[in-house]
N, C-alpha and C positions, 0 to 999 in steps of 0.2 A: 429424874421423879422428884420433884421438892415439894412438900407439903406444910400448909399454913392452918393452922388451925382457929386461929382467931380472925382471918382476914375481913369477914364483915361482923361489929358488935351484935350481940347477942339482942337488944333493941330494937336495930335495925334490920336484923336480920329475920324478926320476930315480923315484923311490917311489910317487907319483901316478900316472904312466905305468903302471905296473906293476897298481896299482890298479883303475885305469878299465878297462882291458885285460880284466884278470880279472873284474871285478863288474858291468859294464853286461853290455845285454841285447841287444846288438850283433845288429841281422838285413840279409838282404839283400832289397832288394826293386824292387819295378818303377814306374817313373811315365811318366807320356804327356808324349811330347815330340813337338811337330807332328802330333796325333793318332793316333800309335803309342805304344804299351807298349814300352820299353827297362830293361833294367836297370841299376840305380843304379850305378856304376863308384866303389864305398866300399861301407863299412857303417855302417848309422844305427841312432839310437837316439833317445827322444825321453823326458823326464822335466819330472814341473813338478806345480803344485798342481792340485788335482781341477776339472776343467771347461777347465783351458785346454787345449782340442785346436786343433789348428794343422793347415790344408790347404794343401800346393800340390801342383803338378806330376800333379794329380786322386786325390791319396792324402792320406786322412784319417788324423790321429795322434791318439790319446788318449796323454793323458800315464800312465807310470808313475810310482809314488811316489817320492820323493826319497830318494837312499839317503844316509845319513853323508858319504862323501865331496863328493858333491856339493852337501850341505849346506853343508858346510863353502866349500866353492870359491864358491858361491853368494854365502856371508855375506861371504867375502874383499872377492868383487869389487864386490860393492854400497857397502859404506864405503867401498873407494877409489872409485869415480865417482859415490857421490850418487844412487844409482837404484835402485828396487827392480825385481827380475825374478822371472816366475811359471813358467818355466819355462824348458828347455835342448834345443840339437839337440844328438847328439853325432854326429859324424864321425870314423872309420875309415879312412883311409887304408894300405892294408895295403904299399904300394909306391910306386914310381913314377909304374906304371901305374894308380892311381888318383886319380881327379882331380875335379875341379865344373866343367862348365862355365859361359859367362858367362850371369849372371843378376843381377838387384835383389831385396833383400826388401824386397816394398811389398806385401804382400798385405794384404786391410783387416784381417785381424785383428791385424794390428802396428801398427795408428794410422796416423795423417796423418803423422808423421816419426819411423820407428822409430831406437831404440837400441840398437845391439846390442854385447855385449861377447864378444869372441871370445877363447879363451884356449887356448895351443896346447903341446901335449907331443910329443916322440919326435924323427925328422928333423925339419931346416930344409925350407921348402916355400917355391916364388914365391909371392905372393900378389899378383894385376895387377887394376890398375882403370882403367877406361877410360870417356873421360865420352862421353855419347849422342851430343852435338851436334858436338864438337869433333873428336872423336877421339882427343884426346890420354890420351896413358898414362902410369902410374905402376905402381911394382913395390915392393915390402915382400917380404925375408926374412925370414917368420915362424918364431922363432927358441923355442928347447924352452924353454916357463917364458913365453914372451913375453904379451902383451895386446893387442889391438888395439880402439880404442873407435871404433864408426862413429854418430853420429848427425847431429841436424838434416835438412836436404835430401838429404843426399848419394844415399839412396839411388832418388832422382827424378831425378838428374843424370847418376849415374856406374851403370856395372855392373862386377861384379868376377866373377872365376875365379879358381881352382887348378887351372893346367894340368897336363898329363901332365909329369913330367921325363924330359929325357935319360939322366941317370944314374941308375943304380942306387942306389934310398931304402930305408931302413926304415922301420918303422910309423911313424903322424902320427897323433894323436888331437887332435881339434881341438872346442873347447865354445864352443858360440855361444847365451847368454844372452840371454833376449826377457822382454818382457811381452805376452802376449797380452790383447788386447782383446775381451772376448764380446760 
């Protein structure tokens, strides 16, 4: 895991947040959790190369084609971390009540040791990690313009979440660049 707090400068991050909020195809969706359908507590979108389909929690996602902003961000992240990505999952947390429950990104389409680059814009949010065996926890505050890289065996030994916030929060957009293997 590697964290870069100011990957994107504040003025550029402000402008990108506006563009991403306006131009991406945000949608509500329902997923299957413990055998029942529930509404996802955030808005989502899926973009990528043709054929980079992704399935999680009982929902299949066919990618929308890259737009100019996402392509630029993908290229920038790829140059920084020396990895190639063919897709991005967008999450829009509308306020502090929107969240992401405990999970690991280890679907078979992501390969044996997934590498994920997580880029954040907007309100700061707490990102929690919990070790599967020891219960050890780590917390990182994901800041406006920050980049979090997760790779190696991290998804095998740890789960992560973005919990609901106790204090009021404004919008946050998170882009998680991934490589889907067909």
